[in-house]
N, C-alpha and C positions, 0 to 999 in steps of 0.2 A: 200942681203939675197940670191939672185939667185946663186951666186958663191959657197955658202956653202951647197946647197941642192944637194945631190947625184942624178944624172940623168943618165939613160941609155935609149936607144931607139932602135926600129927596124923600118921596112918600114912604119908602120901605127900607132904604139903605142909607148909611152915612159913610163918609170917607174920612179917615183919621191918619195923620202923619205920625210915623213911629218916632218917639222922642229919643234923644241920645242915651238916656239911662236904660233903655230896653234894646240897645244895639246888640245884634247877634244872639238874641234870645229865641227860644222855640216859639213858633207861631201860635200854638194853643195857649201858651202862657201869656204872650203879649195880648192876645184877644181877651183873655180872662181879666187881665189887669186894666186894659183900656175900657172894657165894657162893664167892669165890676160884677162879674158873674163867676160861678164856680167853673173850674177847668173842664168839667164834664160837659157843661153847656157850650163852652167854647169849642170843644171837640165836635159836639153835635152839629154846630153850624158849619164847621169845616167839612165834616163827613157828608153833609148835604150839599156841598158845593156852593155854599152861600158866602164864602169869604174869598176875596182875591187880593193879590198884591200887584199893584201896577197893571191890573187887568188880567193877571194870570191866576188860575186856581191854586190854592196852597194845600199842603198836607200838614198834619199836626206837628210833625218833627222838623219841618222846614225852619231854617234860621233866617230871621228877618234883619234888615239893616236899618240903622237910623236914617230917616228921610224917606223910607219906603212909604207908599200910600196904601193903607189897608181899607178895603171896602167891605163893610159888614152890615148885618141887619140892624135897624134902629131899635131903640128901646129894649135891647137885649137883657137889661137888668130886671125888667118886669117878668119874673119867672113863675108867677102864680098860674096854676092850671085850674080853671073854674069848672064846676059841674055843668053839663049841658044836656038835660034830658031830651032835648029836641033832636039829638044825634041818634038815629035809629040803626040798629043792626040786629041780626038774628043770632041767638045763642045756640050753637050746635051741641055743646056739652059744657057743663061746669060742675065743680065741686068746691070744697073749701079752699083748695090750693091753686086751681088753675081753671081756665076757660078756653074753649075754642069757639071763635065767633065766625060768622059768615060776613066778611067785609063787603059792603056794597061798592060798586064802582063810583069814582068821583070823590071818594072820601079820603082826605089826607090823614095819615096815621097819627102824627103828632105835629105840634106847632113849628113854624118857621116863619121866615119873612112873608108877610101877606096872609098867613093863616093861623093867627093867634087864638082863634076860637073856632068852634064848629068842627073840630077834629075828632078822630076816633077816641083819643085819650080823654077829651072832654066828655064824651059819651060814656066811656068806661068809668070815669070818676063819678058820674051820676048814678050808674047802675051798681057799681061796686065801690062805695066810698072808702073802704079800708085799703084800696089800692094805692092811695096817696102815700108816698114814702117807700113804695116797693120799686127797687131799681133806681134809675137816675131821673131827676127832674130835667126836662119836661116829658120824659118818656116813661111815665109810671106804668109798670107792668109789662112793658114791651120787651120781648126777647128776640123777635125777628119782625121784619116789616114786609108789607106789600106796597108797590107803587100806587099812587093815587088812582089811576085808571084800571088797576088790577083788582078783580073781585075774588072772593073765595075764602077758604079756611085759613085762619090765622090764630096762633096760640098766644095766650096771655097769662102771665103769672099773677096770682092774686095775693101771694104771700112772699116774704123775703126768701124763705127756704126753697120755694118753688122757683123763684127767679134765679137763684144760684144753681139749682139742679137742672132746670131746663136750658139755661145758658150753657152749662157744661155739656149737656147732651148735644146741643147744636154745634158747639165747637168741636166735639169729637165725632160728629157726623152720625149720630145715633137717631136723629130725627129725619124721617124720609118725607120730602115734600114733593108732591106730584102736581103737575100743571097740565091744563089743556090749552093748546094754542092753535090758531089757524095761521098758516104762513104762506108766503108766495112760493110758487115753484113746485116741482115734483121730485121726489127722492128716488134715486136709483136703487137704494137698499132700504130694507124695512127698519133696521136699527143702526144706531151709530152713537159715537161719543165725540164731543168737542172738548179738546184740551187746549186752552189758550188763556194766558194770563191777562188779567183785566186791571186797568188803572184809570185815573182821572184823565180825560182827554185834555192834553195841554192847550188845545185851541178853543175849547168850549167848556165853561165852568159847570154847565148842567149835564154834560155828557160823559159817559165812560167810553173806553176804547180798548181794543186788544193791543197791549204794549209789551215789549220784550222784558221790561223791568217791572211789569205789573204783578199783582198778587195771583197766586195759583188759583185757577178756576176750572171746574170740570162739570159738563152738562151731558146727561144721557138722554137720548130721544128715541121714540118709536113711532113710526107712521101708523096711524089708525085708519085713515081713509084719505082718498084723494079724488079730485074732480078735474080731470085733464082739460075739459072744455073751459073751465074758469082759471086753470093754472094755479090751483091752491091745494094745500094738503093740511089735514087735521093731524096734529101731532101730540102725543103724550110726552111730557118732559119730566125728568127727575133731576133735581139739583143734588150734586155731591158737595158743592160749596155754595155759599150764599153771598156772592158779591153784588154790589149795587147794579141793577139793570142787567144781571147776568144772562138771563134767557134772551133778552132783546139784543144784547151785544153779540152773543154767540150765534144766534140764528142769522143775524145780519152778516156776520163774518163768513158764514158758509153760503151766502147768497139766498137765504130763505127768511127774509125779514118778516116780522110779525105784521099781519094785516092790521091796519089802523094805527100803526106806530109812526107818527109823524116825525119823531125825533131821530129815529135810526133808519127809516125807509127812505130811499131816494127814488123819486118817481111816484106815479099814481098807484093806488091800491088796485089789485086785480079784481076785487069785489067790494061792494059797498058795505061799510061796517060803521056803526055809530060811535065806536071807540076802539081802543086797542083790544084785540082779541086775545086776552090772556086771563086765565081763571085758575086759581089754586083749588083743585078739586079734591085733594086728599092729603091728610096728615097722618103719618104712622109713627108711633113712638111708644116707649115703655113708660107707664105712669111712674114717676120718680119715687113714689112712696108706697104704692100698692104692688108694683111690679107687673100690673096688668098690661097686656098688649093692647094698645089703643089704635083704632083706625077710624078716623072721623072724616066723613065725606060731606062735601058741599055741592049741591046740585048746580049744574051749569046755569049761570045767570040768564034770565029771560031774554035780555036784549041779544046775547050771543047765541042762544038757542034759536032765535028768530032768523039769524044769519044762516045757520045750518039748515033750518027748514026751507029757506029760500033756495039753497044749493041743491037740496034733495027733491025739490018739488018737480 
């Protein structure tokens, strides 16, 4: 079958025509068959917006047609995650079952097209070798994610039982994730909630958007400080759900785009910032096995603290 499937490729992606025998099959199954990878990996590429059909992003349950052109990451079948001790991160807490790490900015959580090494998972495998096999490959130990340019507290499962328990807590919204962000504009009220469903932007594979038929998403925010002369506000955000790019999409939707967010901000930033000003400053949860109430704080990253120092100077 492989020899009969038209294939073209570039440095990171390849394009494959869907053969007749896979007509009207689910996209995640088709990707798994054509790439010779487990379905979980196929779904991971779809979830990350790395697969398109005739130029449009797909969802795992989409039905594809014979003759459609799938564009997907190259070498997907090479699913080995190697240990990389050169990936540095601070451990805020760990025990036999779980860890909370302070993810530095610029670090991709797990592999995808163009970042098959040097990811957080590569570093986790080096520090916690037994994490291999926990959860799904290539996301060993991962129960939630932070965007590449987001810094701060991130929870990791070190055992199978912890992966199951922590994933359940996140699904039932028992894990409270608090973020600090600097956004454009001033808020007329101190507190608020954004209720707006989020889905993949039909016009851009790497973006999310508020969509009527998107997944339920809710974000709570509280104004911490504001600088009228610079037209920016410091905001604490708590996620009730955890959709991809949720804070960025919701803040942009209410005309308070995150400073430094080139993907969702239209126009120049109101103040200079070396990256997206978004930091996960606290995780609150019940330890799944001891029942202890956990509250793990990650201090604001130095580059973001420097921006605040400049505003208050």
